[in-house]
mmCIF file of the N, C-alpha and C atoms, coordinates in Angstrom:
data_MODEL
# 
_entry.id   MODEL 
# 
loop_
_atom_site.group_PDB 
_atom_site.id 
_atom_site.type_symbol 
_atom_site.label_atom_id 
_atom_site.label_alt_id 
_atom_site.label_comp_id 
_atom_site.label_asym_id 
_atom_site.label_entity_id 
_atom_site.label_seq_id 
_atom_site.pdbx_PDB_ins_code 
_atom_site.Cartn_x 
_atom_site.Cartn_y 
_atom_site.Cartn_z 
_atom_site.occupancy 
_atom_site.B_iso_or_equiv 
_atom_site.pdbx_formal_charge 
_atom_site.auth_seq_id 
_atom_site.auth_comp_id 
_atom_site.auth_asym_id 
_atom_site.auth_atom_id 
_atom_site.pdbx_PDB_model_num 
ATOM 1   N N  . MET A 1 1  ? 78.165  105.099 79.859 1.00 0.00 ? 1  MET A N  1 
ATOM 2   C CA . MET A 1 1  ? 79.610  105.038 79.955 1.00 0.00 ? 1  MET A CA 1 
ATOM 3   C C  . MET A 1 1  ? 79.982  104.121 81.118 1.00 0.00 ? 1  MET A C  1 
ATOM 4   N N  . GLY A 1 2  ? 80.868  103.176 80.891 1.00 0.00 ? 2  GLY A N  1 
ATOM 5   C CA . GLY A 1 2  ? 81.297  102.245 81.931 1.00 0.00 ? 2  GLY A CA 1 
ATOM 6   C C  . GLY A 1 2  ? 82.258  102.906 82.899 1.00 0.00 ? 2  GLY A C  1 
ATOM 7   N N  . THR A 1 3  ? 82.402  102.293 84.037 1.00 0.00 ? 3  THR A N  1 
ATOM 8   C CA . THR A 1 3  ? 83.353  102.808 85.017 1.00 0.00 ? 3  THR A CA 1 
ATOM 9   C C  . THR A 1 3  ? 84.531  101.857 85.120 1.00 0.00 ? 3  THR A C  1 
ATOM 10  N N  . ARG A 1 4  ? 85.620  102.383 85.568 1.00 0.00 ? 4  ARG A N  1 
ATOM 11  C CA . ARG A 1 4  ? 86.851  101.611 85.685 1.00 0.00 ? 4  ARG A CA 1 
ATOM 12  C C  . ARG A 1 4  ? 87.406  101.838 87.079 1.00 0.00 ? 4  ARG A C  1 
ATOM 13  N N  . SER A 1 5  ? 87.725  100.764 87.774 1.00 0.00 ? 5  SER A N  1 
ATOM 14  C CA . SER A 1 5  ? 88.305  100.941 89.104 1.00 0.00 ? 5  SER A CA 1 
ATOM 15  C C  . SER A 1 5  ? 89.682  101.576 88.962 1.00 0.00 ? 5  SER A C  1 
ATOM 16  N N  . LEU A 1 6  ? 90.061  102.330 89.935 1.00 0.00 ? 6  LEU A N  1 
ATOM 17  C CA . LEU A 1 6  ? 91.327  103.054 89.886 1.00 0.00 ? 6  LEU A CA 1 
ATOM 18  C C  . LEU A 1 6  ? 92.440  102.175 90.440 1.00 0.00 ? 6  LEU A C  1 
ATOM 19  N N  . ARG A 1 7  ? 92.838  101.205 89.631 1.00 0.00 ? 7  ARG A N  1 
ATOM 20  C CA . ARG A 1 7  ? 93.935  100.305 89.998 1.00 0.00 ? 7  ARG A CA 1 
ATOM 21  C C  . ARG A 1 7  ? 95.055  100.559 89.001 1.00 0.00 ? 7  ARG A C  1 
ATOM 22  N N  . LEU A 1 8  ? 96.113  101.171 89.487 1.00 0.00 ? 8  LEU A N  1 
ATOM 23  C CA . LEU A 1 8  ? 97.223  101.563 88.626 1.00 0.00 ? 8  LEU A CA 1 
ATOM 24  C C  . LEU A 1 8  ? 98.479  100.792 88.994 1.00 0.00 ? 8  LEU A C  1 
ATOM 25  N N  . MET A 1 9  ? 99.399  100.727 88.042 1.00 0.00 ? 9  MET A N  1 
ATOM 26  C CA . MET A 1 9  ? 100.704 100.105 88.276 1.00 0.00 ? 9  MET A CA 1 
ATOM 27  C C  . MET A 1 9  ? 101.777 101.058 87.768 1.00 0.00 ? 9  MET A C  1 
ATOM 28  N N  . GLY A 1 10 ? 102.797 101.251 88.596 1.00 0.00 ? 10 GLY A N  1 
ATOM 29  C CA . GLY A 1 10 ? 103.973 101.990 88.173 1.00 0.00 ? 10 GLY A CA 1 
ATOM 30  C C  . GLY A 1 10 ? 105.059 101.007 87.766 1.00 0.00 ? 10 GLY A C  1 
ATOM 31  N N  . ALA A 1 11 ? 106.221 101.530 87.444 1.00 0.00 ? 11 ALA A N  1 
ATOM 32  C CA . ALA A 1 11 ? 107.328 100.680 87.006 1.00 0.00 ? 11 ALA A CA 1 
ATOM 33  C C  . ALA A 1 11 ? 107.696 99.642  88.067 1.00 0.00 ? 11 ALA A C  1 
ATOM 34  N N  . HIS A 1 12 ? 107.665 100.032 89.334 1.00 0.00 ? 12 HIS A N  1 
ATOM 35  C CA . HIS A 1 12 ? 108.025 99.081  90.395 1.00 0.00 ? 12 HIS A CA 1 
ATOM 36  C C  . HIS A 1 12 ? 107.037 97.919  90.446 1.00 0.00 ? 12 HIS A C  1 
ATOM 37  N N  . GLU A 1 13 ? 105.743 98.220  90.375 1.00 0.00 ? 13 GLU A N  1 
ATOM 38  C CA . GLU A 1 13 ? 104.734 97.158  90.416 1.00 0.00 ? 13 GLU A CA 1 
ATOM 39  C C  . GLU A 1 13 ? 104.852 96.240  89.204 1.00 0.00 ? 13 GLU A C  1 
ATOM 40  N N  . ILE A 1 14 ? 105.126 96.808  88.047 1.00 0.00 ? 14 ILE A N  1 
ATOM 41  C CA . ILE A 1 14 ? 105.321 95.997  86.839 1.00 0.00 ? 14 ILE A CA 1 
ATOM 42  C C  . ILE A 1 14 ? 106.559 95.124  87.012 1.00 0.00 ? 14 ILE A C  1 
ATOM 43  N N  . ARG A 1 15 ? 107.607 95.704  87.539 1.00 0.00 ? 15 ARG A N  1 
ATOM 44  C CA . ARG A 1 15 ? 108.851 94.962  87.788 1.00 0.00 ? 15 ARG A CA 1 
ATOM 45  C C  . ARG A 1 15 ? 108.594 93.755  88.682 1.00 0.00 ? 15 ARG A C  1 
ATOM 46  N N  . MET A 1 16 ? 107.886 93.970  89.781 1.00 0.00 ? 16 MET A N  1 
ATOM 47  C CA . MET A 1 16 ? 107.584 92.872  90.703 1.00 0.00 ? 16 MET A CA 1 
ATOM 48  C C  . MET A 1 16 ? 106.634 91.860  90.064 1.00 0.00 ? 16 MET A C  1 
ATOM 49  N N  . ARG A 1 17 ? 105.660 92.337  89.319 1.00 0.00 ? 17 ARG A N  1 
ATOM 50  C CA . ARG A 1 17 ? 104.684 91.447  88.677 1.00 0.00 ? 17 ARG A CA 1 
ATOM 51  C C  . ARG A 1 17 ? 105.351 90.536  87.653 1.00 0.00 ? 17 ARG A C  1 
ATOM 52  N N  . LEU A 1 18 ? 106.425 91.021  87.033 1.00 0.00 ? 18 LEU A N  1 
ATOM 53  C CA . LEU A 1 18 ? 107.151 90.236  86.033 1.00 0.00 ? 18 LEU A CA 1 
ATOM 54  C C  . LEU A 1 18 ? 108.308 89.457  86.655 1.00 0.00 ? 18 LEU A C  1 
ATOM 55  N N  . GLY A 1 19 ? 108.262 89.266  87.956 1.00 0.00 ? 19 GLY A N  1 
ATOM 56  C CA . GLY A 1 19 ? 109.232 88.396  88.609 1.00 0.00 ? 19 GLY A CA 1 
ATOM 57  C C  . GLY A 1 19 ? 110.470 89.077  89.130 1.00 0.00 ? 19 GLY A C  1 
ATOM 58  N N  . GLY A 1 20 ? 110.429 90.384  89.330 1.00 0.00 ? 20 GLY A N  1 
ATOM 59  C CA . GLY A 1 20 ? 111.588 91.082  89.879 1.00 0.00 ? 20 GLY A CA 1 
ATOM 60  C C  . GLY A 1 20 ? 112.651 91.398  88.845 1.00 0.00 ? 20 GLY A C  1 
ATOM 61  N N  . ILE A 1 21 ? 112.227 91.642  87.608 1.00 0.00 ? 21 ILE A N  1 
ATOM 62  C CA . ILE A 1 21 ? 113.175 91.986  86.547 1.00 0.00 ? 21 ILE A CA 1 
ATOM 63  C C  . ILE A 1 21 ? 113.830 93.332  86.855 1.00 0.00 ? 21 ILE A C  1 
ATOM 64  N N  . SER A 1 22 ? 114.873 93.667  86.121 1.00 0.00 ? 22 SER A N  1 
ATOM 65  C CA . SER A 1 22 ? 115.601 94.911  86.368 1.00 0.00 ? 22 SER A CA 1 
ATOM 66  C C  . SER A 1 22 ? 114.785 96.129  85.928 1.00 0.00 ? 22 SER A C  1 
ATOM 67  N N  . ARG A 1 23 ? 115.138 97.287  86.474 1.00 0.00 ? 23 ARG A N  1 
ATOM 68  C CA . ARG A 1 23 ? 114.475 98.534  86.069 1.00 0.00 ? 23 ARG A CA 1 
ATOM 69  C C  . ARG A 1 23 ? 114.702 98.810  84.586 1.00 0.00 ? 23 ARG A C  1 
ATOM 70  N N  . GLN A 1 24 ? 115.905 98.508  84.101 1.00 0.00 ? 24 GLN A N  1 
ATOM 71  C CA . GLN A 1 24 ? 116.201 98.708  82.680 1.00 0.00 ? 24 GLN A CA 1 
ATOM 72  C C  . GLN A 1 24 ? 115.298 97.839  81.815 1.00 0.00 ? 24 GLN A C  1 
ATOM 73  N N  . ARG A 1 25 ? 115.077 96.599  82.229 1.00 0.00 ? 25 ARG A N  1 
ATOM 74  C CA . ARG A 1 25 ? 114.211 95.694  81.461 1.00 0.00 ? 25 ARG A CA 1 
ATOM 75  C C  . ARG A 1 25 ? 112.766 96.188  81.479 1.00 0.00 ? 25 ARG A C  1 
ATOM 76  N N  . VAL A 1 26 ? 112.309 96.730  82.615 1.00 0.00 ? 26 VAL A N  1 
ATOM 77  C CA . VAL A 1 26 ? 110.956 97.310  82.661 1.00 0.00 ? 26 VAL A CA 1 
ATOM 78  C C  . VAL A 1 26 ? 110.853 98.449  81.659 1.00 0.00 ? 26 VAL A C  1 
ATOM 79  N N  . TYR A 1 27 ? 111.865 99.313  81.614 1.00 0.00 ? 27 TYR A N  1 
ATOM 80  C CA . TYR A 1 27 ? 111.865 100.414 80.652 1.00 0.00 ? 27 TYR A CA 1 
ATOM 81  C C  . TYR A 1 27 ? 111.787 99.880  79.223 1.00 0.00 ? 27 TYR A C  1 
ATOM 82  N N  . GLN A 1 28 ? 112.571 98.851  78.919 1.00 0.00 ? 28 GLN A N  1 
ATOM 83  C CA . GLN A 1 28 ? 112.541 98.270  77.575 1.00 0.00 ? 28 GLN A CA 1 
ATOM 84  C C  . GLN A 1 28 ? 111.154 97.729  77.239 1.00 0.00 ? 28 GLN A C  1 
ATOM 85  N N  . ILE A 1 29 ? 110.551 97.010  78.172 1.00 0.00 ? 29 ILE A N  1 
ATOM 86  C CA . ILE A 1 29 ? 109.236 96.408  77.935 1.00 0.00 ? 29 ILE A CA 1 
ATOM 87  C C  . ILE A 1 29 ? 108.164 97.480  77.786 1.00 0.00 ? 29 ILE A C  1 
ATOM 88  N N  . THR A 1 30 ? 108.159 98.472  78.680 1.00 0.00 ? 30 THR A N  1 
ATOM 89  C CA . THR A 1 30 ? 107.114 99.495  78.623 1.00 0.00 ? 30 THR A CA 1 
ATOM 90  C C  . THR A 1 30 ? 107.293 100.443 77.442 1.00 0.00 ? 30 THR A C  1 
ATOM 91  N N  . SER A 1 31 ? 108.452 100.420 76.805 1.00 0.00 ? 31 SER A N  1 
ATOM 92  C CA . SER A 1 31 ? 108.693 101.236 75.611 1.00 0.00 ? 31 SER A CA 1 
ATOM 93  C C  . SER A 1 31 ? 108.292 100.522 74.324 1.00 0.00 ? 31 SER A C  1 
ATOM 94  N N  . ARG A 1 32 ? 107.963 99.253  74.419 1.00 0.00 ? 32 ARG A N  1 
ATOM 95  C CA . ARG A 1 32 ? 107.574 98.484  73.231 1.00 0.00 ? 32 ARG A CA 1 
ATOM 96  C C  . ARG A 1 32 ? 106.271 99.031  72.651 1.00 0.00 ? 32 ARG A C  1 
ATOM 97  N N  . PRO A 1 33 ? 106.133 99.012  71.335 1.00 0.00 ? 33 PRO A N  1 
ATOM 98  C CA . PRO A 1 33 ? 104.891 99.522  70.739 1.00 0.00 ? 33 PRO A CA 1 
ATOM 99  C C  . PRO A 1 33 ? 103.662 98.686  71.088 1.00 0.00 ? 33 PRO A C  1 
ATOM 100 N N  . ASP A 1 34 ? 103.855 97.421  71.473 1.00 0.00 ? 34 ASP A N  1 
ATOM 101 C CA . ASP A 1 34 ? 102.702 96.585  71.816 1.00 0.00 ? 34 ASP A CA 1 
ATOM 102 C C  . ASP A 1 34 ? 102.343 96.646  73.301 1.00 0.00 ? 34 ASP A C  1 
ATOM 103 N N  . PHE A 1 35 ? 103.098 97.410  74.097 1.00 0.00 ? 35 PHE A N  1 
ATOM 104 C CA . PHE A 1 35 ? 102.762 97.554  75.513 1.00 0.00 ? 35 PHE A CA 1 
ATOM 105 C C  . PHE A 1 35 ? 101.710 98.652  75.638 1.00 0.00 ? 35 PHE A C  1 
ATOM 106 N N  . PRO A 1 36 ? 100.780 98.515  76.585 1.00 0.00 ? 36 PRO A N  1 
ATOM 107 C CA . PRO A 1 36 ? 99.722  99.528  76.723 1.00 0.00 ? 36 PRO A CA 1 
ATOM 108 C C  . PRO A 1 36 ? 100.276 100.938 76.935 1.00 0.00 ? 36 PRO A C  1 
ATOM 109 N N  . GLU A 1 37 ? 99.527  101.912 76.456 1.00 0.00 ? 37 GLU A N  1 
ATOM 110 C CA . GLU A 1 37 ? 99.881  103.312 76.682 1.00 0.00 ? 37 GLU A CA 1 
ATOM 111 C C  . GLU A 1 37 ? 99.706  103.626 78.168 1.00 0.00 ? 37 GLU A C  1 
ATOM 112 N N  . PRO A 1 38 ? 100.556 104.485 78.723 1.00 0.00 ? 38 PRO A N  1 
ATOM 113 C CA . PRO A 1 38 ? 100.380 104.846 80.129 1.00 0.00 ? 38 PRO A CA 1 
ATOM 114 C C  . PRO A 1 38 ? 99.069  105.607 80.339 1.00 0.00 ? 38 PRO A C  1 
ATOM 115 N N  . ALA A 1 39 ? 98.491  105.435 81.516 1.00 0.00 ? 39 ALA A N  1 
ATOM 116 C CA . ALA A 1 39 ? 97.282  106.179 81.880 1.00 0.00 ? 39 ALA A CA 1 
ATOM 117 C C  . ALA A 1 39 ? 97.637  107.634 82.176 1.00 0.00 ? 39 ALA A C  1 
ATOM 118 N N  . ALA A 1 40 ? 98.846  107.846 82.707 1.00 0.00 ? 40 ALA A N  1 
ATOM 119 C CA . ALA A 1 40 ? 99.309  109.195 83.032 1.00 0.00 ? 40 ALA A CA 1 
ATOM 120 C C  . ALA A 1 40 ? 100.826 109.186 83.148 1.00 0.00 ? 40 ALA A C  1 
ATOM 121 N N  . ASP A 1 41 ? 101.399 110.365 82.935 1.00 0.00 ? 41 ASP A N  1 
ATOM 122 C CA . ASP A 1 41 ? 102.835 110.558 83.131 1.00 0.00 ? 41 ASP A CA 1 
ATOM 123 C C  . ASP A 1 41 ? 102.986 111.568 84.260 1.00 0.00 ? 41 ASP A C  1 
ATOM 124 N N  . LEU A 1 42 ? 103.280 111.076 85.456 1.00 0.00 ? 42 LEU A N  1 
ATOM 125 C CA . LEU A 1 42 ? 103.363 111.902 86.653 1.00 0.00 ? 42 LEU A CA 1 
ATOM 126 C C  . LEU A 1 42 ? 104.803 112.310 86.929 1.00 0.00 ? 42 LEU A C  1 
ATOM 127 N N  . VAL A 1 43 ? 104.998 113.204 87.866 1.00 0.00 ? 43 VAL A N  1 
ATOM 128 C CA . VAL A 1 43 ? 106.347 113.599 88.269 1.00 0.00 ? 43 VAL A CA 1 
ATOM 129 C C  . VAL A 1 43 ? 107.137 112.367 88.709 1.00 0.00 ? 43 VAL A C  1 
ATOM 130 N N  . GLN A 1 44 ? 106.467 111.434 89.399 1.00 0.00 ? 44 GLN A N  1 
ATOM 131 C CA . GLN A 1 44 ? 107.126 110.220 89.884 1.00 0.00 ? 44 GLN A CA 1 
ATOM 132 C C  . GLN A 1 44 ? 107.361 109.204 88.773 1.00 0.00 ? 44 GLN A C  1 
ATOM 133 N N  . GLY A 1 45 ? 106.769 109.396 87.626 1.00 0.00 ? 45 GLY A N  1 
ATOM 134 C CA . GLY A 1 45 ? 106.931 108.482 86.504 1.00 0.00 ? 45 GLY A CA 1 
ATOM 135 C C  . GLY A 1 45 ? 105.592 108.098 85.902 1.00 0.00 ? 45 GLY A C  1 
ATOM 136 N N  . LYS A 1 46 ? 105.642 107.250 84.916 1.00 0.00 ? 46 LYS A N  1 
ATOM 137 C CA . LYS A 1 46 ? 104.435 106.814 84.227 1.00 0.00 ? 46 LYS A CA 1 
ATOM 138 C C  . LYS A 1 46 ? 103.683 105.784 85.059 1.00 0.00 ? 46 LYS A C  1 
ATOM 139 N N  . VAL A 1 47 ? 102.361 105.775 84.883 1.00 0.00 ? 47 VAL A N  1 
ATOM 140 C CA . VAL A 1 47 ? 101.513 104.760 85.502 1.00 0.00 ? 47 VAL A CA 1 
ATOM 141 C C  . VAL A 1 47 ? 100.593 104.194 84.430 1.00 0.00 ? 47 VAL A C  1 
ATOM 142 N N  . TRP A 1 48 ? 100.269 102.924 84.598 1.00 0.00 ? 48 TRP A N  1 
ATOM 143 C CA . TRP A 1 48 ? 99.428  102.210 83.642 1.00 0.00 ? 48 TRP A CA 1 
ATOM 144 C C  . TRP A 1 48 ? 98.218  101.654 84.358 1.00 0.00 ? 48 TRP A C  1 
ATOM 145 N N  . TRP A 1 49 ? 97.113  101.480 83.624 1.00 0.00 ? 49 TRP A N  1 
ATOM 146 C CA . TRP A 1 49 ? 95.959  100.773 84.175 1.00 0.00 ? 49 TRP A CA 1 
ATOM 147 C C  . TRP A 1 49 ? 96.386  99.336  84.416 1.00 0.00 ? 49 TRP A C  1 
ATOM 148 N N  . ALA A 1 50 ? 96.178  98.844  85.630 1.00 0.00 ? 50 ALA A N  1 
ATOM 149 C CA . ALA A 1 50 ? 96.581  97.481  85.986 1.00 0.00 ? 50 ALA A CA 1 
ATOM 150 C C  . ALA A 1 50 ? 95.910  96.449  85.089 1.00 0.00 ? 50 ALA A C  1 
ATOM 151 N N  . GLU A 1 51 ? 94.640  96.650  84.754 1.00 0.00 ? 51 GLU A N  1 
ATOM 152 C CA . GLU A 1 51 ? 93.955  95.662  83.909 1.00 0.00 ? 51 GLU A CA 1 
ATOM 153 C C  . GLU A 1 51 ? 94.573  95.599  82.512 1.00 0.00 ? 51 GLU A C  1 
ATOM 154 N N  . ASP A 1 52 ? 95.080  96.721  81.992 1.00 0.00 ? 52 ASP A N  1 
ATOM 155 C CA . ASP A 1 52 ? 95.756  96.712  80.693 1.00 0.00 ? 52 ASP A CA 1 
ATOM 156 C C  . ASP A 1 52 ? 97.079  95.953  80.777 1.00 0.00 ? 52 ASP A C  1 
ATOM 157 N N  . VAL A 1 53 ? 97.821  96.182  81.853 1.00 0.00 ? 53 VAL A N  1 
ATOM 158 C CA . VAL A 1 53 ? 99.095  95.477  82.047 1.00 0.00 ? 53 VAL A CA 1 
ATOM 159 C C  . VAL A 1 53 ? 98.845  93.982  82.213 1.00 0.00 ? 53 VAL A C  1 
ATOM 160 N N  . GLU A 1 54 ? 97.846  93.622  83.014 1.00 0.00 ? 54 GLU A N  1 
ATOM 161 C CA . GLU A 1 54 ? 97.528  92.202  83.220 1.00 0.00 ? 54 GLU A CA 1 
ATOM 162 C C  . GLU A 1 54 ? 97.104  91.540  81.911 1.00 0.00 ? 54 GLU A C  1 
ATOM 163 N N  . ALA A 1 55 ? 96.345  92.247  81.078 1.00 0.00 ? 55 ALA A N  1 
ATOM 164 C CA . ALA A 1 55 ? 95.942  91.698  79.776 1.00 0.00 ? 55 ALA A CA 1 
ATOM 165 C C  . ALA A 1 55 ? 97.166  91.487  78.891 1.00 0.00 ? 55 ALA A C  1 
ATOM 166 N N  . TRP A 1 56 ? 98.101  92.425  78.912 1.00 0.00 ? 56 TRP A N  1 
ATOM 167 C CA . TRP A 1 56 ? 99.330  92.293  78.126 1.00 0.00 ? 56 TRP A CA 1 
ATOM 168 C C  . TRP A 1 56 ? 100.129 91.087  78.617 1.00 0.00 ? 56 TRP A C  1 
ATOM 169 N N  . ILE A 1 57 ? 100.256 90.943  79.935 1.00 0.00 ? 57 ILE A N  1 
ATOM 170 C CA . ILE A 1 57 ? 100.986 89.811  80.504 1.00 0.00 ? 57 ILE A CA 1 
ATOM 171 C C  . ILE A 1 57 ? 100.334 88.495  80.095 1.00 0.00 ? 57 ILE A C  1 
ATOM 172 N N  . ALA A 1 58 ? 99.010  88.436  80.129 1.00 0.00 ? 58 ALA A N  1 
ATOM 173 C CA . ALA A 1 58 ? 98.290  87.204  79.777 1.00 0.00 ? 58 ALA A CA 1 
ATOM 174 C C  . ALA A 1 58 ? 98.590  86.765  78.347 1.00 0.00 ? 58 ALA A C  1 
ATOM 175 N N  . VAL A 1 59 ? 98.786  87.727  77.456 1.00 0.00 ? 59 VAL A N  1 
ATOM 176 C CA . VAL A 1 59 ? 99.057  87.410  76.046 1.00 0.00 ? 59 VAL A CA 1 
ATOM 177 C C  . VAL A 1 59 ? 100.548 87.201  75.794 1.00 0.00 ? 59 VAL A C  1 
ATOM 178 N N  . LYS A 1 60 ? 101.368 88.097  76.308 1.00 0.00 ? 60 LYS A N  1 
ATOM 179 C CA . LYS A 1 60 ? 102.799 88.096  75.982 1.00 0.00 ? 60 LYS A CA 1 
ATOM 180 C C  . LYS A 1 60 ? 103.667 87.269  76.923 1.00 0.00 ? 60 LYS A C  1 
ATOM 181 N N  . ARG A 1 61 ? 103.199 87.050  78.148 1.00 0.00 ? 61 ARG A N  1 
ATOM 182 C CA . ARG A 1 61 ? 103.962 86.289  79.141 1.00 0.00 ? 61 ARG A CA 1 
ATOM 183 C C  . ARG A 1 61 ? 103.044 85.303  79.864 1.00 0.00 ? 61 ARG A C  1 
ATOM 184 N N  . PRO A 1 62 ? 102.371 84.413  79.125 1.00 0.00 ? 62 PRO A N  1 
ATOM 185 C CA . PRO A 1 62 ? 101.378 83.523  79.757 1.00 0.00 ? 62 PRO A CA 1 
ATOM 186 C C  . PRO A 1 62 ? 101.977 82.567  80.785 1.00 0.00 ? 62 PRO A C  1 
ATOM 187 N N  . GLN A 1 63 ? 103.278 82.353  80.758 1.00 0.00 ? 63 GLN A N  1 
ATOM 188 C CA . GLN A 1 63 ? 103.904 81.442  81.714 1.00 0.00 ? 63 GLN A CA 1 
ATOM 189 C C  . GLN A 1 63 ? 103.983 82.038  83.118 1.00 0.00 ? 63 GLN A C  1 
ATOM 190 N N  . ILE A 1 64 ? 103.773 83.348  83.240 1.00 0.00 ? 64 ILE A N  1 
ATOM 191 C CA . ILE A 1 64 ? 103.814 83.992  84.553 1.00 0.00 ? 64 ILE A CA 1 
ATOM 192 C C  . ILE A 1 64 ? 102.495 83.721  85.262 1.00 0.00 ? 64 ILE A C  1 
ATOM 193 N N  . THR A 1 65 ? 102.587 83.309  86.521 1.00 0.00 ? 65 THR A N  1 
ATOM 194 C CA . THR A 1 65 ? 101.389 82.951  87.281 1.00 0.00 ? 65 THR A CA 1 
ATOM 195 C C  . THR A 1 65 ? 100.552 84.177  87.612 1.00 0.00 ? 65 THR A C  1 
ATOM 196 N N  . GLU A 1 66 ? 99.350  83.917  88.076 1.00 0.00 ? 66 GLU A N  1 
ATOM 197 C CA . GLU A 1 66 ? 98.432  84.986  88.470 1.00 0.00 ? 66 GLU A CA 1 
ATOM 198 C C  . GLU A 1 66 ? 99.018  85.788  89.626 1.00 0.00 ? 66 GLU A C  1 
ATOM 199 N N  . PRO A 1 67 ? 98.686  87.089  89.692 1.00 0.00 ? 67 PRO A N  1 
ATOM 200 C CA . PRO A 1 67 ? 99.194  87.899  90.809 1.00 0.00 ? 67 PRO A CA 1 
ATOM 201 C C  . PRO A 1 67 ? 98.556  87.472  92.118 1.00 0.00 ? 67 PRO A C  1 
ATOM 202 N N  . ASP A 1 68 ? 99.265  87.753  93.203 1.00 0.00 ? 68 ASP A N  1 
ATOM 203 C CA . ASP A 1 68 ? 98.694  87.505  94.531 1.00 0.00 ? 68 ASP A CA 1 
ATOM 204 C C  . ASP A 1 68 ? 97.550  88.474  94.745 1.00 0.00 ? 68 ASP A C  1 
ATOM 205 N N  . LYS A 1 69 ? 96.455  87.968  95.256 1.00 0.00 ? 69 LYS A N  1 
ATOM 206 C CA . LYS A 1 69 ? 95.276  88.825  95.486 1.00 0.00 ? 69 LYS A CA 1 
ATOM 207 C C  . LYS A 1 69 ? 95.309  89.374  96.882 1.00 0.00 ? 69 LYS A C  1 
# 
């Protein structure tokens, strides 16, 4: 069984990664059927595996530059 680093993104991180879009737009995007399923739904909100979000961005928003490392 492979291991996965624990790198998660919440709505705020997704918002910033997509260029500072609105919270409403993040909700619309993360509700799309082609957006990755959340890794967990916490009291603070949903979180996603960062690698899944980055893969989605690479396919659906290729014009967005690489994240700052």
